[in-house]
BAMAR-767575 format. One line per field, with one value per residue (C-alpha): residue in three letters; x, y, z. Coordinates in Angstrom, 2 decimals. Each point is the difference from the previous one (the first is absolute). Layout:
REM BAMAR-767575
residuo	c(ALA,...)
east	c(X,...)
north	c(Y,...)
up	c(Z,...)
REM end
This chain:
REM BAMAR-767575
residuo	c(UNK,UNK,UNK,UNK,UNK,UNK,UNK,UNK,UNK,UNK,UNK,UNK,UNK,UNK,UNK,UNK,UNK,UNK,UNK,UNK,UNK,UNK,UNK,UNK,UNK,UNK,UNK,UNK,UNK,UNK,UNK,UNK,UNK,UNK,UNK,UNK,UNK,UNK,UNK,UNK,UNK,UNK,UNK,UNK,UNK,UNK,UNK,UNK,UNK,UNK,UNK,UNK,UNK,UNK,UNK,UNK,UNK,UNK,UNK,UNK,UNK,UNK,UNK,UNK,UNK,UNK,UNK,UNK,UNK,UNK,UNK,UNK,UNK,UNK,UNK,UNK,UNK,UNK,UNK,UNK,UNK,UNK,UNK,UNK,UNK,UNK,UNK,UNK,UNK,UNK,UNK,UNK,UNK,UNK,UNK,UNK,UNK,UNK,UNK,UNK,UNK,UNK,UNK,UNK,UNK,UNK,UNK,UNK,UNK,UNK,UNK,UNK,UNK,UNK,UNK,UNK,UNK,UNK,UNK,UNK,UNK,UNK,UNK,UNK,UNK,UNK,UNK,UNK,UNK,UNK,UNK,UNK,UNK,UNK,UNK,UNK,UNK,UNK,UNK,UNK,UNK,UNK,UNK,UNK,UNK,UNK,UNK,UNK,UNK,UNK,UNK,UNK,UNK,UNK,UNK,UNK,UNK,UNK,UNK,UNK,UNK,UNK,UNK,UNK,UNK,UNK,UNK,UNK,UNK,UNK,UNK,UNK,UNK,UNK,UNK,UNK,UNK,UNK,UNK,UNK,UNK,UNK,UNK,UNK,UNK,UNK,UNK,UNK,UNK,UNK,UNK,UNK,UNK,UNK,UNK,UNK,UNK,UNK,UNK,UNK,UNK,UNK,UNK,UNK,UNK,UNK,UNK,UNK,UNK,UNK,UNK,UNK,UNK,UNK,UNK,UNK,UNK,UNK,UNK,UNK,UNK,UNK,UNK,UNK,UNK,UNK,UNK,UNK,UNK,UNK,UNK,UNK,UNK,UNK,UNK,UNK,UNK,UNK,UNK,UNK,UNK,UNK,UNK,UNK,UNK,UNK,UNK,UNK,UNK,UNK,UNK,UNK,UNK,UNK,UNK,UNK,UNK,UNK,UNK,UNK,UNK,UNK,UNK,UNK,UNK,UNK,UNK,UNK,UNK,UNK,UNK,UNK,UNK,UNK,UNK,UNK,UNK,UNK,UNK,UNK,UNK,UNK,UNK,UNK,UNK,UNK,UNK,UNK,UNK,UNK,UNK,UNK,UNK,UNK,UNK,UNK,UNK,UNK,UNK,UNK,UNK,UNK,UNK,UNK,UNK,UNK,UNK,UNK,UNK,UNK,UNK,UNK,UNK,UNK,UNK,UNK,UNK,UNK,UNK,UNK,UNK,UNK,UNK,UNK,UNK,UNK,UNK,UNK,UNK,UNK,UNK,UNK,UNK,UNK,UNK,UNK,UNK,UNK,UNK,UNK,UNK,UNK,UNK,UNK,UNK,UNK,UNK,UNK,UNK,UNK,UNK,UNK,UNK,UNK,UNK,UNK,UNK,UNK,UNK,UNK,UNK,UNK,UNK,UNK,UNK,UNK,UNK,UNK,UNK,UNK,UNK,UNK,UNK,UNK,UNK,UNK,UNK,UNK,UNK,UNK,UNK,UNK,UNK,UNK,UNK,UNK,UNK,UNK,UNK,UNK,UNK,UNK,UNK,UNK,UNK,UNK,UNK,UNK,UNK,UNK,UNK,UNK,UNK,UNK,UNK,UNK,UNK,UNK,UNK,UNK,UNK,UNK,UNK,UNK,UNK,UNK,UNK,UNK,UNK,UNK,UNK,UNK,UNK,UNK,UNK,UNK,UNK,UNK,UNK,UNK,UNK,UNK,UNK,UNK,UNK,UNK,UNK,UNK,UNK,UNK,UNK,UNK,UNK,UNK,UNK,UNK,UNK,UNK,UNK,UNK,UNK,UNK,UNK,UNK,UNK,UNK,UNK,UNK,UNK,UNK,UNK,UNK,UNK,UNK,UNK,UNK,UNK,UNK,UNK,UNK,UNK,UNK,UNK,UNK,UNK,UNK,UNK,UNK,UNK,UNK,UNK,UNK,UNK,UNK,UNK,UNK,UNK,UNK,UNK,UNK,UNK,UNK,UNK,UNK,UNK,UNK,UNK,UNK,UNK)
east	c(87.08,0.93,-2.36,-0.80,-0.88,-3.43,-2.61,1.60,-1.77,-2.73,0.97,-1.52,-0.51,-1.35,-0.80,-0.65,-1.32,-1.29,-2.94,-2.01,-2.18,-1.40,-1.67,-3.50,-1.08,0.43,1.85,3.66,0.70,2.93,2.68,-0.80,2.12,-0.22,1.37,1.07,0.81,0.23,-0.64,-3.35,-1.27,-0.78,-0.95,-1.04,-0.45,0.93,3.71,-0.71,-2.08,2.02,3.03,3.04,1.96,3.71,1.91,-2.67,1.44,-1.45,-0.34,-0.99,-2.20,-0.67,-1.06,-0.51,-3.04,-0.76,-2.32,-0.68,2.44,-1.27,-1.47,0.51,-2.88,1.19,3.66,2.05,3.33,3.13,2.01,2.84,0.23,2.55,-2.07,-3.76,-0.83,2.02,-1.01,-3.67,0.36,2.82,-2.45,-2.68,-1.92,-0.30,-2.56,-0.37,-2.46,1.83,-2.27,1.97,1.36,3.18,1.83,2.59,-2.58,-0.88,3.64,0.38,-2.95,1.51,3.33,-1.62,-2.13,3.12,1.95,2.44,-1.02,-1.16,-3.36,-3.74,-2.90,-0.88,-3.43,0.62,-2.34,0.09,1.61,-2.07,-3.24,-0.86,-1.90,1.29,1.59,1.35,1.20,3.28,2.08,2.76,2.39,-2.03,0.85,-2.65,-3.62,-2.85,-1.98,-3.68,-1.57,-3.07,-1.90,1.89,3.36,-1.29,-0.81,3.39,1.66,-1.71,0.96,3.60,0.04,-1.11,2.52,2.73,-0.88,-1.43,-1.92,-2.37,-0.62,1.00,-2.48,0.80,-1.38,-0.51,-1.88,-3.28,-3.21,-0.45,3.59,-0.22,-3.15,1.55,2.98,-2.47,-1.91,3.09,1.56,-3.15,-0.06,3.60,-0.29,2.77,-0.62,0.40,0.97,1.57,-1.13,-3.70,0.12,-1.05,-2.84,-1.46,-1.81,1.24,-3.40,0.08,3.61,-0.99,-3.05,2.17,2.12,3.15,1.59,1.73,0.08,3.41,0.44,-2.73,-0.39,-3.04,-1.59,0.19,-1.61,-2.81,-1.10,-1.09,-3.66,-2.07,-0.20,3.70,1.02,-1.75,2.26,3.04,-0.80,-0.22,3.35,1.55,-1.18,1.80,3.36,2.58,3.52,2.34,2.09,3.28,2.91,0.32,-2.01,0.74,-1.44,-3.17,-0.55,0.60,-2.71,-2.36,0.53,-0.71,-3.38,-1.00,0.89,-2.49,-2.68,0.92,-0.38,-3.57,-0.63,1.37,-2.14,-3.17,0.76,-3.23,0.54,-3.18,0.78,3.54,-1.34,-2.40,2.87,2.31,-2.65,-0.37,3.77,-0.05,-2.93,1.67,3.33,1.94,3.22,1.67,3.74,0.23,3.82,0.09,3.83,-0.01,-2.95,1.99,3.04,-1.86,-2.31,2.19,3.34,1.14,-0.02,2.34,3.39,3.26,1.44,-1.06,2.16,-1.49,1.02,3.47,-1.52,-0.59,2.55,0.86,-0.73,-3.58,-0.76,1.77,-2.36,-3.13,-0.29,0.56,-2.39,-2.64,0.38,-0.40,-3.16,-1.81,1.98,-1.45,-3.10,-1.66,-0.88,-3.60,1.01,2.23,-2.95,-2.21,2.35,0.51,-3.73,-0.35,2.49,-1.82,-3.14,1.60,0.68,-3.59,-1.06,2.29,-1.67,-3.46,0.95,0.98,-3.09,-2.15,1.81,2.11,3.10,3.15,3.24,3.29,2.06,2.73,0.58,3.64,1.87,-1.06,2.22,0.79,-1.30,2.73,-1.03,-1.32,0.53,-2.68,-2.72,0.69,-0.69,-3.23,-1.14,0.69,-2.06,-2.86,-0.15,0.18,-3.08,-1.91,0.74,1.09,3.44,-1.64,-2.09,3.13,1.86,-2.74,0.08,3.53,-0.50,-3.30,-2.00,2.51,0.82,-3.63,-0.33,3.04,-1.15,2.69,-2.31,0.64,3.71,0.97,-1.49,-0.53,1.89,-2.08,0.69,0.45,0.89,3.32,2.67,0.36,0.45,1.39,1.57,-0.24,1.73,-3.10,-3.79,-1.51,-3.47,1.37,1.67,-0.26,3.44,1.40,-0.33,3.34,1.68,0.89,2.02,-0.19,-2.00,-1.24,-0.32,-1.48,0.93,3.55,1.09,2.02,1.25,0.97,3.70,-0.51,-2.59,2.54,2.60,-2.42,-1.07,3.69,0.43,-2.96,1.53,3.30,-1.88,-1.84,3.20,1.62,-2.97,0.82,-2.68,-1.46,1.25,-3.48,-2.72,-3.62,-2.00,-2.39,-1.37,-2.82,-3.75,-0.88,3.22,3.35,2.95,3.11,2.23,0.28,1.55,-2.32,-1.31,-1.22,-1.50,-3.60,-2.35,-3.38,-2.52)
north	c(69.30,2.28,0.39,3.57,-1.02,-1.49,-1.82,-3.40,-3.36,-0.80,-2.18,-2.69,1.96,-0.66,3.10,-1.41,1.24,3.32,2.09,0.17,2.97,-1.31,3.07,-1.55,1.90,-2.92,0.64,-0.99,-3.76,-0.83,-2.70,-0.63,-1.62,1.08,-2.29,1.37,-1.85,1.07,3.63,-0.83,-0.63,-3.66,-0.33,2.31,-1.77,-0.37,-0.62,-3.02,-1.53,0.84,-2.28,1.51,-2.19,-0.30,2.20,2.84,3.37,0.81,3.41,0.01,3.03,-0.31,3.41,1.36,0.89,-1.19,2.12,0.20,2.00,3.60,1.63,3.63,0.84,3.34,0.58,1.94,-1.70,2.06,-1.14,-1.54,-3.75,-0.88,1.90,0.07,-3.66,-1.63,2.60,-1.00,-3.61,0.84,2.32,-2.67,1.12,-3.03,1.44,3.52,1.72,2.37,2.97,1.55,-2.78,0.36,-2.53,-0.20,-1.40,-2.78,-0.84,-0.21,-2.32,-2.25,-0.16,-0.67,-2.86,-1.44,0.15,2.61,2.77,0.12,1.66,-0.30,-1.17,2.96,1.08,2.68,2.80,1.98,3.32,2.76,0.83,3.60,2.77,3.17,1.92,-2.69,0.48,-1.32,2.21,-1.15,-0.56,-2.99,-2.82,-2.03,1.23,-1.15,3.10,-0.52,3.39,-1.61,-3.31,-1.19,0.58,-1.67,-3.20,0.06,0.40,-3.14,-1.98,1.26,-1.07,-3.52,-0.28,1.11,-2.95,2.07,-1.90,2.92,3.49,2.85,2.93,3.46,3.22,2.26,-2.34,1.47,-1.84,-1.06,-1.22,-1.83,-1.78,-1.00,-1.55,-1.91,-1.27,-0.99,-1.62,-2.02,-0.98,-1.18,-1.64,2.08,1.48,3.79,1.72,3.17,3.50,0.95,2.82,3.50,-0.07,-3.30,-0.58,-2.97,-1.74,0.27,-1.36,-2.96,-0.70,0.19,-2.89,1.77,-2.80,2.24,3.66,1.38,2.67,1.92,3.22,-1.06,-1.86,3.01,2.25,-2.53,0.04,3.59,0.95,-0.23,3.75,0.51,-2.72,1.87,2.94,-2.24,-1.58,3.45,0.85,-3.18,0.96,3.27,-1.44,1.13,-1.14,2.46,-1.56,0.40,-2.39,-1.22,-2.84,1.25,3.45,-1.59,-2.17,2.93,2.00,-2.95,-0.53,3.60,-0.17,-3.41,0.81,2.88,-2.32,-2.62,2.70,0.44,-3.70,-0.46,2.83,-1.45,-3.69,-1.98,-3.30,-1.60,0.84,-1.40,-3.20,-0.33,0.43,-2.37,-2.68,0.30,-0.37,-3.14,-1.49,0.59,-1.49,3.26,0.13,3.06,0.52,2.96,0.44,1.85,0.00,2.59,1.94,0.27,1.12,2.75,1.10,-0.55,1.20,1.26,-3.61,-1.38,-1.29,1.53,-3.51,-3.63,-3.12,-1.42,3.03,-1.45,-2.51,2.83,2.25,3.05,2.25,-1.29,0.51,3.32,1.28,-0.77,3.18,2.41,-1.86,-0.11,3.71,0.58,-2.09,1.32,3.09,3.47,-1.09,2.71,-0.77,-0.45,-2.53,-1.89,-0.31,-1.22,-2.83,-0.97,-0.16,-1.92,-2.64,-0.65,-0.31,-2.54,-2.21,0.10,-0.86,-3.10,-1.24,0.63,-1.75,-3.04,0.05,0.06,-3.10,1.71,-2.12,1.92,-0.53,1.03,2.03,2.49,2.02,-1.03,2.01,3.18,1.65,-1.43,-3.48,-2.71,-3.11,-2.67,1.82,2.58,-2.66,-0.42,3.71,-0.38,-2.83,2.26,2.82,-2.30,-1.05,3.76,0.32,-2.57,-3.40,-2.72,-1.48,-3.16,2.12,1.99,-3.21,-1.32,3.17,-0.95,-3.78,-1.77,2.93,1.11,-3.57,-0.61,3.34,-0.61,-3.48,-1.64,-1.34,-3.61,0.62,2.37,2.18,-2.61,-2.74,-2.93,-3.30,0.46,3.69,1.30,0.04,3.80,0.49,2.39,-1.05,2.62,0.34,1.47,-0.17,2.42,-0.39,1.44,2.90,0.37,1.63,-3.42,-0.83,1.84,-2.49,-2.42,-3.10,-1.67,-0.26,-2.96,1.12,-2.46,-2.93,0.98,1.12,3.18,-0.42,2.76,-0.08,-0.12,2.74,2.22,-0.71,0.81,3.25,0.91,-0.69,2.32,2.64,-0.15,0.24,3.10,1.61,-0.67,1.00,3.17,2.54,-0.43,2.42,0.38,0.07,0.63,0.66,-2.86,-3.14,0.83,0.68,2.44,1.75,-0.95,0.32,-1.68,0.44,-3.07,-0.76,0.95,-3.42,0.97,2.93,0.93,-1.88,0.89,-2.55)
up	c(218.13,2.92,2.91,-1.18,-3.55,0.48,1.96,-0.45,-0.19,2.57,2.92,2.12,3.21,3.46,1.99,3.47,3.32,-1.43,1.06,-3.26,-0.82,-3.29,-1.39,-0.15,3.09,2.36,3.25,0.47,0.02,2.17,-0.39,-3.57,-2.79,-3.60,-2.66,-3.42,-3.19,-3.57,1.01,1.60,3.54,0.24,3.71,2.87,3.29,3.68,0.35,2.08,-2.86,-3.02,-0.66,-1.67,-2.42,0.20,-2.35,0.02,0.86,3.37,1.64,3.65,0.43,3.70,1.38,-3.52,-2.01,-3.58,-2.25,-3.70,-2.10,-0.31,-3.11,-0.92,-2.24,-1.20,-0.98,-2.56,0.17,-0.58,-3.06,2.07,-0.68,2.63,2.65,-0.46,-0.98,2.89,2.58,-0.22,1.23,2.32,1.69,0.07,-3.09,-2.31,-2.52,-1.46,-2.30,-2.28,-0.76,-2.92,-2.16,-2.04,-2.12,2.78,2.38,-2.40,-0.44,3.80,0.22,-2.70,1.82,3.37,-1.52,-1.61,3.24,-1.26,2.36,3.68,0.17,0.70,-2.13,-2.33,-1.17,-2.61,-1.08,-3.26,-0.65,1.53,-1.96,0.60,-1.64,-1.63,1.41,2.22,3.62,-1.46,-2.22,-2.39,2.81,1.22,-2.36,-1.69,0.09,-2.25,-0.72,-0.53,-0.91,-1.47,-0.21,-3.11,1.65,3.18,-1.78,-1.76,3.34,1.35,-3.09,0.37,3.68,-0.90,-2.85,2.42,2.26,2.91,2.66,0.27,-1.31,2.29,-0.17,1.24,1.33,-2.96,-2.30,-1.22,0.82,-3.65,-0.33,3.31,-0.94,-3.30,1.93,2.15,-2.97,-2.02,3.01,0.54,-3.75,0.14,3.41,1.58,3.51,0.62,3.27,1.28,0.81,-0.14,-2.52,1.09,-2.48,1.23,3.26,2.02,-0.23,-3.82,-0.14,2.14,-2.19,-3.06,1.37,1.37,2.02,2.55,0.87,1.03,2.72,1.88,-1.94,-2.05,2.90,2.20,-2.59,-0.54,3.61,0.26,0.48,-3.16,-0.35,0.62,-2.34,-2.84,0.78,0.23,-3.37,-1.46,1.55,-1.38,-3.42,0.36,0.97,-2.48,-0.70,-1.63,-2.79,2.02,-0.70,3.57,1.46,3.51,-0.84,-1.54,3.09,2.26,-1.79,0.00,3.67,0.79,-1.76,1.32,3.51,-0.03,-1.20,2.57,2.72,-1.20,0.01,3.59,1.32,-1.54,0.52,-0.08,1.75,-1.24,-3.65,0.58,1.47,-2.97,-2.42,1.90,0.24,-3.80,-0.50,2.18,-1.82,-3.37,1.16,-0.37,2.04,1.45,0.40,2.43,-0.31,3.36,-0.27,-2.80,1.46,3.27,-1.78,-1.93,2.83,3.07,-1.34,3.42,1.26,-2.62,1.09,-1.04,-0.25,0.53,0.18,-3.23,-1.99,-0.29,-2.54,-2.49,-1.68,1.97,-3.04,0.09,3.71,0.01,-2.64,1.96,2.15,-2.88,-2.37,2.81,0.59,-3.76,0.09,3.04,1.05,0.31,1.97,2.00,3.63,-1.15,-2.71,2.47,2.38,-2.89,-0.81,3.64,0.49,-3.29,1.22,3.19,-1.95,-2.31,2.94,1.01,-3.59,0.09,3.18,-1.51,-3.19,1.95,2.16,-3.12,-1.40,-2.73,-0.52,0.89,-1.84,1.71,-2.38,0.51,-3.24,0.32,-2.46,1.62,2.55,3.48,-1.07,-0.34,-2.01,2.32,3.22,-0.73,0.26,3.66,0.41,-1.94,2.33,3.03,-1.57,-0.79,3.69,0.93,-2.22,2.03,-1.55,2.40,-0.57,-1.43,-2.45,-1.02,-0.59,-2.17,-2.04,-0.93,-0.45,-0.68,-1.30,-2.72,-0.92,-0.83,-1.74,-2.13,-0.95,2.05,2.71,-0.98,0.15,2.80,2.73,2.76,1.85,-1.19,-1.72,-3.71,0.17,-1.26,2.61,0.21,3.66,2.63,3.32,2.71,3.42,1.63,-0.12,-2.64,1.55,3.26,-1.85,-3.73,0.08,0.63,-3.70,-0.29,2.31,-2.78,0.75,-3.41,-3.20,-2.08,-3.65,-2.52,2.31,0.62,3.54,0.31,3.60,2.29,-0.78,-3.80,0.21,1.78,-2.70,-2.78,1.60,0.32,-3.69,-0.81,2.27,-1.92,-3.29,1.19,1.12,-3.38,-2.12,-2.00,-0.64,-3.49,-2.64,-1.56,2.70,0.27,3.16,-0.03,1.72,2.28,-0.20,2.67,-0.83,-1.52,2.16,-1.31,-3.00,-2.23,-3.39,-2.89,-1.03,-3.45,-1.73,0.77,-2.19,-1.44,-1.11)
REM end
């Protein structure tokens, strides 16, 4: 097996003299040794007190920082097997939650578990479950259309039969279809998560058992004054999608209508109502994935780079398409509309801070699969944006380690640097608590108990870069992948399905 072919067998490792930031919220512990065997952490202790047996592979981490492997809780991975799966761990992301599951993702997970492919742990959602007409047209790949309660229940059963870890709900489900999804999911014991539909208030979605709410559109609309929210709900009921064949055009029209309503909500923001709602979410255990990365891309387009070093790990035909697709999605904004979205973005940052103050668990997720977001690397941008929103570096780190590990049911396996946890670890050259941007300064990665040292990591990244340069554009493409928008071409995985 070549070093690029898979994760390999776990090793006996001794990671010595590290500063450990264990993800529990405790402060940094200096000069620590972490012993790993059989893919799990067996010992965490002072280097002076932890003996290291002969023959154990030892890495001296003097001057370096050891943190849990990162978790991206919202991705749409591009269908590029030699690129997307290895990029995640090489960028420090050792677990992902796939928000639009396809057979390809299940095949990748099997290969990773069997040691045939280098990649992260993978939690995989169902195909998108949306109402009719959906925000996604026929160019979008597989969508489970649920125009009524019967179809909604069929969609949930289809998701379970397909082996999904959870049902992904979407924006245009009617209230009746959404509640049918919630009831059927509860009956079958499968979680559901995703967008809060336009027809469903956030409080009702939380009460129905939605495990996580993605993005900040619905939350912003639910924090207006009581009188104004009545008007906003009326406006949401009047949102119309023309039956055009392009998903980009549908999303463009949806955004234009939603942004007007968001402007009303920002102007009438009621902090006490917001706090009451957020305390309810916290009490019911509802998580929020803000995906500030995609909000920033859509609402601060003037701040987007023309190039970034990590873009070399994606095919040029993909990154070159980003500006034109973004223009098709958000172009034509008037000066007033541009000001609306800028104001909404600043307000979203305040909402994230308020959510955290009220005890709502925050999940770091990027919406990777949309433009300007490279698998794995985008999570470091998300952490920086969460700090910009008011979280401390420690709180931001926990949103990408302990909190999502517990939420995804992996809390006994990963998410912290503790005895008995899986050895999914990240070695940094600088202190992330001093500057969250230091999570990008990666020395090495431990994935399922196997050390990918600095030199090997560079070689593997070079291999991904070569694969990206050689990847031809697919002959049959669809514009697909993201939630807040969809900004990369990918091979059409299968025909659109209906329950």
